[in-house]
N, C-alpha and C positions, 0 to 999 in steps of 0.2 A: 645590776649594778654591781661591780665588783669591789673590793676591798681595797684594790690598788687605784681605783679613779680618785678619790679623794685626795689622797696622798700626790697624784701627779698633778693635780689643781692648786693644792694648796701654795707651793713652791713658788709657782708665776704669780699667784695673788699678793704673797708675801712680798715677793721680789717688785711687783707694779708698787706696792705701798711703800718699801723701802725707798724705790728708786724716788717715787713721789715726793716722801719727805726730805731726802737728800736735794733734792731740785728746789722744794720750797726753802730750806735752808739757806741754800745757795742765794736764791734770789733773796732773804732776808739781809745776807752778807753783802750783796750788791747794794742793796740801800745802805747799810751802812757805811760801804766804802764813798757813794754816792756825798752823804752825810758828811764825812770827812773832807772830801775836797770843797766844801762849800766854807769851811772852816775859815775864818780870816786869816787863819796863820800859813792857809795855803793859796791866798791870793797871788797871782803872778806877778812879778815884778819887771819882767822882761817877755820881750816878745816872743823869745823860745819856750819861756815858761807856759805864757799865754796858749800857744798852739799846741801843746805838750797837753796842757789840761784840757784842752777843745776836743784834743783825740780821746783822750780818758773817757772823757765824760761820753763821747757816742759810742765808745767801746762798752763801757757799761750798759749803757742804753740799749745797745743789740743784741748784747749777750741776757740782758733781761728779758729782752722780747722774746728772743730765741729758747729760755727756758720756759716762761710761759707757754708759749706754742705746744712744747713737750708737755707739759704739766696737764694743758686742755686737751691734747689728744690723747693720755694716758686716761684721763678722768673719762674721756666719752669711750674709750675703747676703741678708738680708731686707729691706735699705735699700741702693738701688743711689745711687751715688755722685752721680749726676745730680738725684736727688731730692734728696739731702741736703745739697747745697752752701750753700743759703739757712739750713738749719738750723745749719751747720757755721761760716758766715760769724755767724750770731745769737752762736753762743757763742764764738766769740772775740771778740766786741766786746762781748760780756757780762762775759768776762773782763777786757779792759782797763778796761772802767768799774770793776769790783769791785775791780781791783788798785789804782785810782788813791783810792776809797773808804778802802782798807786802809791804805794809805800815809798819807793826811789823817787817819786815825783812830789810827795810831801818832805823827805829830806832834804832836795833841792831846794825847794819853795823856803824852807827853814834857814838856808844859807844866807838866801838873798834879804832876810829880815834886817 
């Protein structure tokens, strides 16, 4: 065993742990967004708002399920962090985009109160 072997495996393990933490935090944030949509303030008053809310709920569920799949694969070591970086980055970008859409919807729903 050489002195470089442990250091070459540590960043991968640390990167995997960081990725898991980010995805788990992301899932908690998704749950928070779902709860915000359940607020009475967000009740749709028009058909357009209703359709938009249903679309947001579906998108949240899809993103949450996708996050859980990646988390499970990383924990089971069936997915290597180096191979998952692109998917993780995409998940985080999708979350940011979806968060903006939810906040925009909330603003629109409040206008119709």
